[in-house]
PDB file of N, H, CA, C and O in Angstrom:
ATOM      1  N   MET A   1     101.731  99.727  80.325  1.00  0.00           N
ATOM      2  CA  MET A   1     102.514  99.206  81.424  1.00  0.00           C
ATOM      3  C   MET A   1     103.993  99.381  81.105  1.00  0.00           C
ATOM      4  O   MET A   1     104.450  99.000  80.027  1.00  0.00           O
ATOM      5  N   VAL A   2     104.729  99.949  82.029  1.00  0.00           N
ATOM      6  H   VAL A   2     104.357 100.258  82.905  1.00  0.00           H
ATOM      7  CA  VAL A   2     106.166 100.119  81.875  1.00  0.00           C
ATOM      8  C   VAL A   2     106.900  98.888  82.370  1.00  0.00           C
ATOM      9  O   VAL A   2     107.848  98.431  81.732  1.00  0.00           O
ATOM     10  N   GLY A   3     106.471  98.347  83.499  1.00  0.00           N
ATOM     11  H   GLY A   3     105.700  98.719  84.017  1.00  0.00           H
ATOM     12  CA  GLY A   3     107.154  97.201  84.071  1.00  0.00           C
ATOM     13  C   GLY A   3     106.390  96.630  85.246  1.00  0.00           C
ATOM     14  O   GLY A   3     105.227  96.957  85.483  1.00  0.00           O
ATOM     15  N   THR A   4     107.080  95.769  85.972  1.00  0.00           N
ATOM     16  H   THR A   4     108.024  95.504  85.778  1.00  0.00           H
ATOM     17  CA  THR A   4     106.499  95.133  87.144  1.00  0.00           C
ATOM     18  C   THR A   4     107.365  95.477  88.350  1.00  0.00           C
ATOM     19  O   THR A   4     108.587  95.330  88.304  1.00  0.00           O
ATOM     20  N   ALA A   5     106.738  95.933  89.420  1.00  0.00           N
ATOM     21  H   ALA A   5     105.746  96.053  89.458  1.00  0.00           H
ATOM     22  CA  ALA A   5     107.462  96.337  90.630  1.00  0.00           C
ATOM     23  C   ALA A   5     107.529  95.171  91.607  1.00  0.00           C
ATOM     24  O   ALA A   5     106.553  94.453  91.823  1.00  0.00           O
ATOM     25  N   TYR A   6     108.710  95.009  92.189  1.00  0.00           N
ATOM     26  H   TYR A   6     109.503  95.592  92.014  1.00  0.00           H
ATOM     27  CA  TYR A   6     108.924  93.973  93.200  1.00  0.00           C
ATOM     28  C   TYR A   6     109.496  94.628  94.445  1.00  0.00           C
ATOM     29  O   TYR A   6     110.392  95.468  94.356  1.00  0.00           O
ATOM     30  N   LEU A   7     108.983  94.246  95.596  1.00  0.00           N
ATOM     31  H   LEU A   7     108.255  93.564  95.667  1.00  0.00           H
ATOM     32  CA  LEU A   7     109.413  94.847  96.855  1.00  0.00           C
ATOM     33  C   LEU A   7     110.671  94.198  97.422  1.00  0.00           C
ATOM     34  O   LEU A   7     111.314  94.775  98.298  1.00  0.00           O
ATOM     35  N   GLY A   8     111.034  93.008  96.940  1.00  0.00           N
ATOM     36  H   GLY A   8     110.511  92.539  96.228  1.00  0.00           H
ATOM     37  CA  GLY A   8     112.222  92.304  97.421  1.00  0.00           C
ATOM     38  C   GLY A   8     113.093  91.852  96.267  1.00  0.00           C
ATOM     39  O   GLY A   8     112.687  91.948  95.109  1.00  0.00           O
ATOM     40  N   PRO A   9     114.289  91.360  96.570  1.00  0.00           N
ATOM     41  CA  PRO A   9     115.225  90.980  95.523  1.00  0.00           C
ATOM     42  C   PRO A   9     114.876  89.705  94.765  1.00  0.00           C
ATOM     43  O   PRO A   9     115.349  89.500  93.647  1.00  0.00           O
ATOM     44  N   GLU A  10     114.048  88.844  95.366  1.00  0.00           N
ATOM     45  H   GLU A  10     113.664  89.011  96.274  1.00  0.00           H
ATOM     46  CA  GLU A  10     113.623  87.610  94.712  1.00  0.00           C
ATOM     47  C   GLU A  10     112.352  87.113  95.387  1.00  0.00           C
ATOM     48  O   GLU A  10     112.045  87.533  96.503  1.00  0.00           O
ATOM     49  N   PRO A  11     111.604  86.221  94.728  1.00  0.00           N
ATOM     50  CA  PRO A  11     110.374  85.710  95.331  1.00  0.00           C
ATOM     51  C   PRO A  11     110.641  85.059  96.685  1.00  0.00           C
ATOM     52  O   PRO A  11     111.569  84.263  96.831  1.00  0.00           O
ATOM     53  N   GLY A  12     109.828  85.404  97.660  1.00  0.00           N
ATOM     54  H   GLY A  12     109.075  86.051  97.541  1.00  0.00           H
ATOM     55  CA  GLY A  12     109.946  84.843  98.995  1.00  0.00           C
ATOM     56  C   GLY A  12     110.968  85.538  99.881  1.00  0.00           C
ATOM     57  O   GLY A  12     111.047  85.250 101.076  1.00  0.00           O
ATOM     58  N   ALA A  13     111.758  86.456  99.307  1.00  0.00           N
ATOM     59  H   ALA A  13     111.694  86.690  98.337  1.00  0.00           H
ATOM     60  CA  ALA A  13     112.761  87.176 100.093  1.00  0.00           C
ATOM     61  C   ALA A  13     112.108  88.327 100.853  1.00  0.00           C
ATOM     62  O   ALA A  13     111.026  88.796 100.500  1.00  0.00           O
ATOM     63  N   ARG A  14     112.779  88.757 101.880  1.00  0.00           N
ATOM     64  H   ARG A  14     113.658  88.376 102.166  1.00  0.00           H
ATOM     65  CA  ARG A  14     112.306  89.899 102.669  1.00  0.00           C
ATOM     66  C   ARG A  14     112.321  91.166 101.803  1.00  0.00           C
ATOM     67  O   ARG A  14     113.214  91.345 100.976  1.00  0.00           O
ATOM     68  N   ALA A  15     111.340  92.030 101.996  1.00  0.00           N
ATOM     69  H   ALA A  15     110.614  91.884 102.668  1.00  0.00           H
ATOM     70  CA  ALA A  15     111.262  93.284 101.241  1.00  0.00           C
ATOM     71  C   ALA A  15     112.428  94.194 101.594  1.00  0.00           C
ATOM     72  O   ALA A  15     112.941  94.152 102.712  1.00  0.00           O
ATOM     73  N   TYR A  16     112.846  95.019 100.633  1.00  0.00           N
ATOM     74  H   TYR A  16     112.430  95.053  99.724  1.00  0.00           H
ATOM     75  CA  TYR A  16     113.922  95.975 100.882  1.00  0.00           C
ATOM     76  C   TYR A  16     113.562  96.921 102.027  1.00  0.00           C
ATOM     77  O   TYR A  16     114.391  97.198 102.895  1.00  0.00           O
ATOM     78  N   VAL A  17     112.329  97.411 102.025  1.00  0.00           N
ATOM     79  H   VAL A  17     111.656  97.186 101.320  1.00  0.00           H
ATOM     80  CA  VAL A  17     111.873  98.327 103.071  1.00  0.00           C
ATOM     81  C   VAL A  17     110.449  97.984 103.467  1.00  0.00           C
ATOM     82  O   VAL A  17     109.721  97.325 102.725  1.00  0.00           O
ATOM     83  N   GLU A  18     110.067  98.438 104.641  1.00  0.00           N
ATOM     84  H   GLU A  18     110.658  98.974 105.244  1.00  0.00           H
ATOM     85  CA  GLU A  18     108.698  98.304 105.133  1.00  0.00           C
ATOM     86  C   GLU A  18     108.266  99.669 105.639  1.00  0.00           C
ATOM     87  O   GLU A  18     109.093 100.571 105.772  1.00  0.00           O
ATOM     88  N   ILE A  19     106.992  99.829 105.921  1.00  0.00           N
ATOM     89  H   ILE A  19     106.320  99.096 105.813  1.00  0.00           H
ATOM     90  CA  ILE A  19     106.532 101.080 106.505  1.00  0.00           C
ATOM     91  C   ILE A  19     107.269 101.266 107.826  1.00  0.00           C
ATOM     92  O   ILE A  19     107.315 100.365 108.663  1.00  0.00           O
ATOM     93  N   GLY A  20     107.840 102.444 107.991  1.00  0.00           N
ATOM     94  H   GLY A  20     107.803 103.176 107.311  1.00  0.00           H
ATOM     95  CA  GLY A  20     108.616 102.734 109.188  1.00  0.00           C
ATOM     96  C   GLY A  20     110.115 102.572 109.001  1.00  0.00           C
ATOM     97  O   GLY A  20     110.892 102.958 109.874  1.00  0.00           O
ATOM     98  N   SER A  21     110.533 102.004 107.869  1.00  0.00           N
ATOM     99  H   SER A  21     109.902 101.690 107.160  1.00  0.00           H
ATOM    100  CA  SER A  21     111.969 101.844 107.614  1.00  0.00           C
ATOM    101  C   SER A  21     112.619 103.196 107.370  1.00  0.00           C
ATOM    102  O   SER A  21     112.049 104.052 106.693  1.00  0.00           O
ATOM    103  N   ARG A  22     113.816 103.388 107.924  1.00  0.00           N
ATOM    104  H   ARG A  22     114.278 102.692 108.474  1.00  0.00           H
ATOM    105  CA  ARG A  22     114.591 104.605 107.669  1.00  0.00           C
ATOM    106  C   ARG A  22     115.509 104.318 106.487  1.00  0.00           C
ATOM    107  O   ARG A  22     116.210 103.307 106.470  1.00  0.00           O
ATOM    108  N   VAL A  23     115.503 105.218 105.491  1.00  0.00           N
ATOM    109  H   VAL A  23     114.933 106.040 105.505  1.00  0.00           H
ATOM    110  CA  VAL A  23     116.337 105.057 104.303  1.00  0.00           C
ATOM    111  C   VAL A  23     117.237 106.269 104.118  1.00  0.00           C
ATOM    112  O   VAL A  23     116.941 107.367 104.589  1.00  0.00           O
ATOM    113  N   ARG A  24     118.345 106.038 103.419  1.00  0.00           N
ATOM    114  H   ARG A  24     118.585 105.146 103.036  1.00  0.00           H
ATOM    115  CA  ARG A  24     119.255 107.119 103.047  1.00  0.00           C
ATOM    116  C   ARG A  24     119.149 107.317 101.540  1.00  0.00           C
ATOM    117  O   ARG A  24     118.700 106.422 100.824  1.00  0.00           O
ATOM    118  N   VAL A  25     119.556 108.472 101.063  1.00  0.00           N
ATOM    119  H   VAL A  25     119.921 109.199 101.645  1.00  0.00           H
ATOM    120  CA  VAL A  25     119.562 108.734  99.624  1.00  0.00           C
ATOM    121  C   VAL A  25     120.359 107.630  98.937  1.00  0.00           C
ATOM    122  O   VAL A  25     121.485 107.333  99.335  1.00  0.00           O
ATOM    123  N   GLY A  26     119.780 107.032  97.915  1.00  0.00           N
ATOM    124  H   GLY A  26     118.865 107.274  97.592  1.00  0.00           H
ATOM    125  CA  GLY A  26     120.472 106.002  97.145  1.00  0.00           C
ATOM    126  C   GLY A  26     120.243 104.578  97.594  1.00  0.00           C
ATOM    127  O   GLY A  26     120.604 103.650  96.870  1.00  0.00           O
ATOM    128  N   ASP A  27     119.648 104.363  98.779  1.00  0.00           N
ATOM    129  H   ASP A  27     119.355 105.117  99.368  1.00  0.00           H
ATOM    130  CA  ASP A  27     119.334 102.996  99.215  1.00  0.00           C
ATOM    131  C   ASP A  27     118.315 102.388  98.254  1.00  0.00           C
ATOM    132  O   ASP A  27     117.379 103.069  97.836  1.00  0.00           O
ATOM    133  N   THR A  28     118.487 101.122  97.902  1.00  0.00           N
ATOM    134  H   THR A  28     119.247 100.569  98.242  1.00  0.00           H
ATOM    135  CA  THR A  28     117.503 100.441  97.059  1.00  0.00           C
ATOM    136  C   THR A  28     116.223 100.238  97.863  1.00  0.00           C
ATOM    137  O   THR A  28     116.250  99.700  98.970  1.00  0.00           O
ATOM    138  N   ILE A  29     115.091 100.678  97.286  1.00  0.00           N
ATOM    139  H   ILE A  29     115.068 101.114  96.386  1.00  0.00           H
ATOM    140  CA  ILE A  29     113.813 100.512  97.985  1.00  0.00           C
ATOM    141  C   ILE A  29     112.889  99.515  97.289  1.00  0.00           C
ATOM    142  O   ILE A  29     111.958  98.998  97.906  1.00  0.00           O
ATOM    143  N   LEU A  30     113.140  99.241  96.008  1.00  0.00           N
ATOM    144  H   LEU A  30     113.896  99.661  95.506  1.00  0.00           H
ATOM    145  CA  LEU A  30     112.382  98.244  95.267  1.00  0.00           C
ATOM    146  C   LEU A  30     113.061  98.006  93.928  1.00  0.00           C
ATOM    147  O   LEU A  30     114.056  98.653  93.601  1.00  0.00           O
ATOM    148  N   ILE A  31     112.513  97.069  93.154  1.00  0.00           N
ATOM    149  H   ILE A  31     111.705  96.543  93.420  1.00  0.00           H
ATOM    150  CA  ILE A  31     113.022  96.758  91.812  1.00  0.00           C
ATOM    151  C   ILE A  31     111.856  96.888  90.837  1.00  0.00           C
ATOM    152  O   ILE A  31     110.730  96.498  91.145  1.00  0.00           O
ATOM    153  N   VAL A  32     112.141  97.443  89.654  1.00  0.00           N
ATOM    154  H   VAL A  32     113.056  97.761  89.405  1.00  0.00           H
ATOM    155  CA  VAL A  32     111.157  97.449  88.577  1.00  0.00           C
ATOM    156  C   VAL A  32     111.754  96.656  87.420  1.00  0.00           C
ATOM    157  O   VAL A  32     112.819  96.993  86.904  1.00  0.00           O
ATOM    158  N   GLU A  33     111.051  95.596  87.020  1.00  0.00           N
ATOM    159  H   GLU A  33     110.186  95.322  87.439  1.00  0.00           H
ATOM    160  CA  GLU A  33     111.465  94.798  85.872  1.00  0.00           C
ATOM    161  C   GLU A  33     110.829  95.400  84.627  1.00  0.00           C
ATOM    162  O   GLU A  33     109.607  95.519  84.536  1.00  0.00           O
ATOM    163  N   ALA A  34     111.665  95.777  83.678  1.00  0.00           N
ATOM    164  H   ALA A  34     112.657  95.681  83.752  1.00  0.00           H
ATOM    165  CA  ALA A  34     111.176  96.329  82.414  1.00  0.00           C
ATOM    166  C   ALA A  34     111.987  95.704  81.287  1.00  0.00           C
ATOM    167  O   ALA A  34     113.216  95.772  81.285  1.00  0.00           O
ATOM    168  N   MET A  35     111.305  95.105  80.346  1.00  0.00           N
ATOM    169  H   MET A  35     110.306  95.050  80.348  1.00  0.00           H
ATOM    170  CA  MET A  35     111.950  94.478  79.193  1.00  0.00           C
ATOM    171  C   MET A  35     113.018  93.463  79.632  1.00  0.00           C
ATOM    172  O   MET A  35     114.120  93.430  79.085  1.00  0.00           O
ATOM    173  N   LYS A  36     112.670  92.646  80.620  1.00  0.00           N
ATOM    174  H   LYS A  36     111.774  92.673  81.064  1.00  0.00           H
ATOM    175  CA  LYS A  36     113.526  91.582  81.151  1.00  0.00           C
ATOM    176  C   LYS A  36     114.777  92.094  81.868  1.00  0.00           C
ATOM    177  O   LYS A  36     115.705  91.325  82.119  1.00  0.00           O
ATOM    178  N   THR A  37     114.806  93.386  82.198  1.00  0.00           N
ATOM    179  H   THR A  37     114.052  94.011  81.994  1.00  0.00           H
ATOM    180  CA  THR A  37     115.915  93.975  82.938  1.00  0.00           C
ATOM    181  C   THR A  37     115.425  94.384  84.315  1.00  0.00           C
ATOM    182  O   THR A  37     114.405  95.061  84.443  1.00  0.00           O
ATOM    183  N   MET A  38     116.156  93.972  85.348  1.00  0.00           N
ATOM    184  H   MET A  38     116.985  93.423  85.244  1.00  0.00           H
ATOM    185  CA  MET A  38     115.808  94.338  86.715  1.00  0.00           C
ATOM    186  C   MET A  38     116.496  95.659  87.061  1.00  0.00           C
ATOM    187  O   MET A  38     117.724  95.735  87.089  1.00  0.00           O
ATOM    188  N   ASN A  39     115.701  96.696  87.323  1.00  0.00           N
ATOM    189  H   ASN A  39     114.703  96.634  87.300  1.00  0.00           H
ATOM    190  CA  ASN A  39     116.215  98.031  87.620  1.00  0.00           C
ATOM    191  C   ASN A  39     116.013  98.332  89.094  1.00  0.00           C
ATOM    192  O   ASN A  39     114.880  98.403  89.569  1.00  0.00           O
ATOM    193  N   GLN A  40     117.112  98.510  89.816  1.00  0.00           N
ATOM    194  H   GLN A  40     118.032  98.453  89.430  1.00  0.00           H
ATOM    195  CA  GLN A  40     117.012  98.866  91.224  1.00  0.00           C
ATOM    196  C   GLN A  40     116.604 100.322  91.324  1.00  0.00           C
ATOM    197  O   GLN A  40     117.199 101.184  90.677  1.00  0.00           O
ATOM    198  N   ILE A  41     115.596 100.600  92.130  1.00  0.00           N
ATOM    199  H   ILE A  41     115.113  99.900  92.656  1.00  0.00           H
ATOM    200  CA  ILE A  41     115.088 101.953  92.312  1.00  0.00           C
ATOM    201  C   ILE A  41     115.616 102.490  93.640  1.00  0.00           C
ATOM    202  O   ILE A  41     115.327 101.929  94.697  1.00  0.00           O
ATOM    203  N   PRO A  42     116.398 103.589  93.586  1.00  0.00           N
ATOM    204  CA  PRO A  42     116.971 104.141  94.814  1.00  0.00           C
ATOM    205  C   PRO A  42     116.022 105.113  95.508  1.00  0.00           C
ATOM    206  O   PRO A  42     115.139 105.695  94.878  1.00  0.00           O
ATOM    207  N   ALA A  43     116.216 105.276  96.802  1.00  0.00           N
ATOM    208  H   ALA A  43     116.933 104.802  97.314  1.00  0.00           H
ATOM    209  CA  ALA A  43     115.456 106.279  97.561  1.00  0.00           C
ATOM    210  C   ALA A  43     115.852 107.667  97.046  1.00  0.00           C
ATOM    211  O   ALA A  43     117.040 107.971  96.946  1.00  0.00           O
ATOM    212  N   PRO A  44     114.879 108.500  96.722  1.00  0.00           N
ATOM    213  CA  PRO A  44     115.186 109.835  96.203  1.00  0.00           C
ATOM    214  C   PRO A  44     115.642 110.810  97.286  1.00  0.00           C
ATOM    215  O   PRO A  44     116.246 111.841  96.988  1.00  0.00           O
ATOM    216  N   ARG A  45     115.349 110.479  98.546  1.00  0.00           N
ATOM    217  H   ARG A  45     114.858 109.642  98.788  1.00  0.00           H
ATOM    218  CA  ARG A  45     115.730 111.348  99.670  1.00  0.00           C
ATOM    219  C   ARG A  45     115.853 110.489 100.914  1.00  0.00           C
ATOM    220  O   ARG A  45     115.350 109.366 100.967  1.00  0.00           O
ATOM    221  N   ALA A  46     116.522 111.028 101.900  1.00  0.00           N
ATOM    222  H   ALA A  46     116.931 111.940 101.857  1.00  0.00           H
ATOM    223  CA  ALA A  46     116.619 110.343 103.185  1.00  0.00           C
ATOM    224  C   ALA A  46     115.329 110.577 103.961  1.00  0.00           C
ATOM    225  O   ALA A  46     114.696 111.623 103.823  1.00  0.00           O
ATOM    226  N   GLY A  47     114.949 109.615 104.764  1.00  0.00           N
ATOM    227  H   GLY A  47     115.463 108.765 104.876  1.00  0.00           H
ATOM    228  CA  GLY A  47     113.744 109.772 105.573  1.00  0.00           C
ATOM    229  C   GLY A  47     113.190 108.432 105.995  1.00  0.00           C
ATOM    230  O   GLY A  47     113.901 107.428 106.042  1.00  0.00           O
ATOM    231  N   ILE A  48     111.907 108.437 106.300  1.00  0.00           N
ATOM    232  H   ILE A  48     111.330 109.252 106.261  1.00  0.00           H
ATOM    233  CA  ILE A  48     111.206 107.242 106.765  1.00  0.00           C
ATOM    234  C   ILE A  48     110.108 106.902 105.762  1.00  0.00           C
ATOM    235  O   ILE A  48     109.364 107.779 105.322  1.00  0.00           O
ATOM    236  N   VAL A  49     110.014 105.619 105.403  1.00  0.00           N
ATOM    237  H   VAL A  49     110.619 104.907 105.760  1.00  0.00           H
ATOM    238  CA  VAL A  49     108.959 105.156 104.499  1.00  0.00           C
ATOM    239  C   VAL A  49     107.643 105.208 105.265  1.00  0.00           C
ATOM    240  O   VAL A  49     107.462 104.495 106.251  1.00  0.00           O
ATOM    241  N   THR A  50     106.723 106.060 104.803  1.00  0.00           N
ATOM    242  H   THR A  50     106.870 106.640 104.001  1.00  0.00           H
ATOM    243  CA  THR A  50     105.442 106.204 105.498  1.00  0.00           C
ATOM    244  C   THR A  50     104.302 105.470 104.788  1.00  0.00           C
ATOM    245  O   THR A  50     103.299 105.121 105.411  1.00  0.00           O
ATOM    246  N   GLN A  51     104.462 105.236 103.470  1.00  0.00           N
ATOM    247  H   GLN A  51     105.276 105.519 102.964  1.00  0.00           H
ATOM    248  CA  GLN A  51     103.440 104.504 102.727  1.00  0.00           C
ATOM    249  C   GLN A  51     104.094 103.714 101.607  1.00  0.00           C
ATOM    250  O   GLN A  51     105.054 104.173 100.988  1.00  0.00           O
ATOM    251  N   ILE A  52     103.565 102.519 101.351  1.00  0.00           N
ATOM    252  H   ILE A  52     102.785 102.147 101.853  1.00  0.00           H
ATOM    253  CA  ILE A  52     103.938 101.728 100.180  1.00  0.00           C
ATOM    254  C   ILE A  52     102.664 101.620  99.361  1.00  0.00           C
ATOM    255  O   ILE A  52     101.688 101.013  99.800  1.00  0.00           O
ATOM    256  N   LEU A  53     102.671 102.201  98.185  1.00  0.00           N
ATOM    257  H   LEU A  53     103.465 102.694  97.828  1.00  0.00           H
ATOM    258  CA  LEU A  53     101.457 102.370  97.392  1.00  0.00           C
ATOM    259  C   LEU A  53     101.220 101.254  96.383  1.00  0.00           C
ATOM    260  O   LEU A  53     100.250 101.309  95.627  1.00  0.00           O
ATOM    261  N   ILE A  54     102.079 100.250  96.356  1.00  0.00           N
ATOM    262  H   ILE A  54     102.867 100.205  96.970  1.00  0.00           H
ATOM    263  CA  ILE A  54     101.947  99.145  95.410  1.00  0.00           C
ATOM    264  C   ILE A  54     102.004  97.819  96.142  1.00  0.00           C
ATOM    265  O   ILE A  54     102.412  97.753  97.302  1.00  0.00           O
ATOM    266  N   GLU A  55     101.597  96.776  95.462  1.00  0.00           N
ATOM    267  H   GLU A  55     101.265  96.830  94.520  1.00  0.00           H
ATOM    268  CA  GLU A  55     101.729  95.405  95.949  1.00  0.00           C
ATOM    269  C   GLU A  55     102.902  94.759  95.226  1.00  0.00           C
ATOM    270  O   GLU A  55     103.241  95.159  94.113  1.00  0.00           O
ATOM    271  N   ASP A  56     103.516  93.775  95.841  1.00  0.00           N
ATOM    272  H   ASP A  56     103.241  93.450  96.746  1.00  0.00           H
ATOM    273  CA  ASP A  56     104.610  93.049  95.202  1.00  0.00           C
ATOM    274  C   ASP A  56     104.105  92.387  93.921  1.00  0.00           C
ATOM    275  O   ASP A  56     103.081  91.704  93.933  1.00  0.00           O
ATOM    276  N   GLY A  57     104.832  92.592  92.809  1.00  0.00           N
ATOM    277  H   GLY A  57     105.663  93.148  92.800  1.00  0.00           H
ATOM    278  CA  GLY A  57     104.454  91.995  91.530  1.00  0.00           C
ATOM    279  C   GLY A  57     103.429  92.786  90.745  1.00  0.00           C
ATOM    280  O   GLY A  57     102.902  92.295  89.747  1.00  0.00           O
ATOM    281  N   GLN A  58     103.141  93.985  91.171  1.00  0.00           N
ATOM    282  H   GLN A  58     103.570  94.384  91.982  1.00  0.00           H
ATOM    283  CA  GLN A  58     102.129  94.819  90.521  1.00  0.00           C
ATOM    284  C   GLN A  58     102.709  95.519  89.283  1.00  0.00           C
ATOM    285  O   GLN A  58     103.835  96.015  89.333  1.00  0.00           O
ATOM    286  N   PRO A  59     101.950  95.564  88.166  1.00  0.00           N
ATOM    287  CA  PRO A  59     102.374  96.352  87.009  1.00  0.00           C
ATOM    288  C   PRO A  59     102.360  97.839  87.363  1.00  0.00           C
ATOM    289  O   PRO A  59     101.478  98.302  88.086  1.00  0.00           O
ATOM    290  N   VAL A  60     103.345  98.584  86.847  1.00  0.00           N
ATOM    291  H   VAL A  60     104.061  98.207  86.259  1.00  0.00           H
ATOM    292  CA  VAL A  60     103.439 100.018  87.128  1.00  0.00           C
ATOM    293  C   VAL A  60     103.641 100.805  85.834  1.00  0.00           C
ATOM    294  O   VAL A  60     104.065 100.255  84.817  1.00  0.00           O
ATOM    295  N   GLU A  61     103.332 102.097  85.891  1.00  0.00           N
ATOM    296  H   GLU A  61     102.988 102.544  86.717  1.00  0.00           H
ATOM    297  CA  GLU A  61     103.422 103.016  84.754  1.00  0.00           C
ATOM    298  C   GLU A  61     104.431 104.112  85.041  1.00  0.00           C
ATOM    299  O   GLU A  61     104.856 104.286  86.183  1.00  0.00           O
ATOM    300  N   PHE A  62     104.821 104.863  83.998  1.00  0.00           N
ATOM    301  H   PHE A  62     104.476 104.722  83.070  1.00  0.00           H
ATOM    302  CA  PHE A  62     105.673 106.036  84.175  1.00  0.00           C
ATOM    303  C   PHE A  62     104.998 107.020  85.119  1.00  0.00           C
ATOM    304  O   PHE A  62     103.780 107.194  85.070  1.00  0.00           O
ATOM    305  N   ALA A  63     105.778 107.660  85.973  1.00  0.00           N
ATOM    306  H   ALA A  63     106.767 107.518  86.012  1.00  0.00           H
ATOM    307  CA  ALA A  63     105.348 108.726  86.879  1.00  0.00           C
ATOM    308  C   ALA A  63     104.331 108.271  87.929  1.00  0.00           C
ATOM    309  O   ALA A  63     103.735 109.112  88.602  1.00  0.00           O
ATOM    310  N   GLU A  64     104.125 106.982  88.080  1.00  0.00           N
ATOM    311  H   GLU A  64     104.610 106.299  87.533  1.00  0.00           H
ATOM    312  CA  GLU A  64     103.215 106.482  89.117  1.00  0.00           C
ATOM    313  C   GLU A  64     103.939 106.511  90.470  1.00  0.00           C
ATOM    314  O   GLU A  64     105.054 106.000  90.578  1.00  0.00           O
ATOM    315  N   PRO A  65     103.326 107.096  91.494  1.00  0.00           N
ATOM    316  CA  PRO A  65     103.960 107.067  92.820  1.00  0.00           C
ATOM    317  C   PRO A  65     103.971 105.638  93.355  1.00  0.00           C
ATOM    318  O   PRO A  65     102.969 104.927  93.281  1.00  0.00           O
ATOM    319  N   LEU A  66     105.116 105.230  93.894  1.00  0.00           N
ATOM    320  H   LEU A  66     105.930 105.808  93.954  1.00  0.00           H
ATOM    321  CA  LEU A  66     105.264 103.869  94.384  1.00  0.00           C
ATOM    322  C   LEU A  66     105.387 103.806  95.900  1.00  0.00           C
ATOM    323  O   LEU A  66     104.862 102.891  96.535  1.00  0.00           O
ATOM    324  N   MET A  67     106.082 104.780  96.475  1.00  0.00           N
ATOM    325  H   MET A  67     106.509 105.523  95.959  1.00  0.00           H
ATOM    326  CA  MET A  67     106.267 104.869  97.928  1.00  0.00           C
ATOM    327  C   MET A  67     106.330 106.326  98.330  1.00  0.00           C
ATOM    328  O   MET A  67     106.649 107.202  97.526  1.00  0.00           O
ATOM    329  N   ILE A  68     106.018 106.566  99.599  1.00  0.00           N
ATOM    330  H   ILE A  68     105.759 105.855 100.252  1.00  0.00           H
ATOM    331  CA  ILE A  68     106.154 107.902 100.177  1.00  0.00           C
ATOM    332  C   ILE A  68     107.268 107.836 101.201  1.00  0.00           C
ATOM    333  O   ILE A  68     107.212 107.049 102.145  1.00  0.00           O
ATOM    334  N   VAL A  69     108.295 108.678 101.007  1.00  0.00           N
ATOM    335  H   VAL A  69     108.341 109.318 100.240  1.00  0.00           H
ATOM    336  CA  VAL A  69     109.406 108.790 101.952  1.00  0.00           C
ATOM    337  C   VAL A  69     109.380 110.202 102.494  1.00  0.00           C
ATOM    338  O   VAL A  69     109.541 111.160 101.738  1.00  0.00           O
ATOM    339  N   GLU A  70     109.181 110.344 103.789  1.00  0.00           N
ATOM    340  H   GLU A  70     109.051 109.565 104.403  1.00  0.00           H
ATOM    341  CA  GLU A  70     109.120 111.682 104.405  1.00  0.00           C
ATOM    342  C   GLU A  70     110.311 111.896 105.315  1.00  0.00           C
ATOM    343  O   GLU A  70     110.440 112.958 105.925  1.00  0.00           O
TER     344      GLU A  70
END
């Protein structure tokens, strides 16, 4: 396990993005906590979020797909 993925900035807060959200390059789409450090994960490309492949609070690994932005 590399870390834990969170869809929002804090528990109970609204998620950064939802399916259908339009994002720009660099927009924060989720957070991965690794070694007690919160790392904001930016959108790799502009587009629309078509799938969210994780649940809030789910452990994640290196190179694991987390979202699909088309």
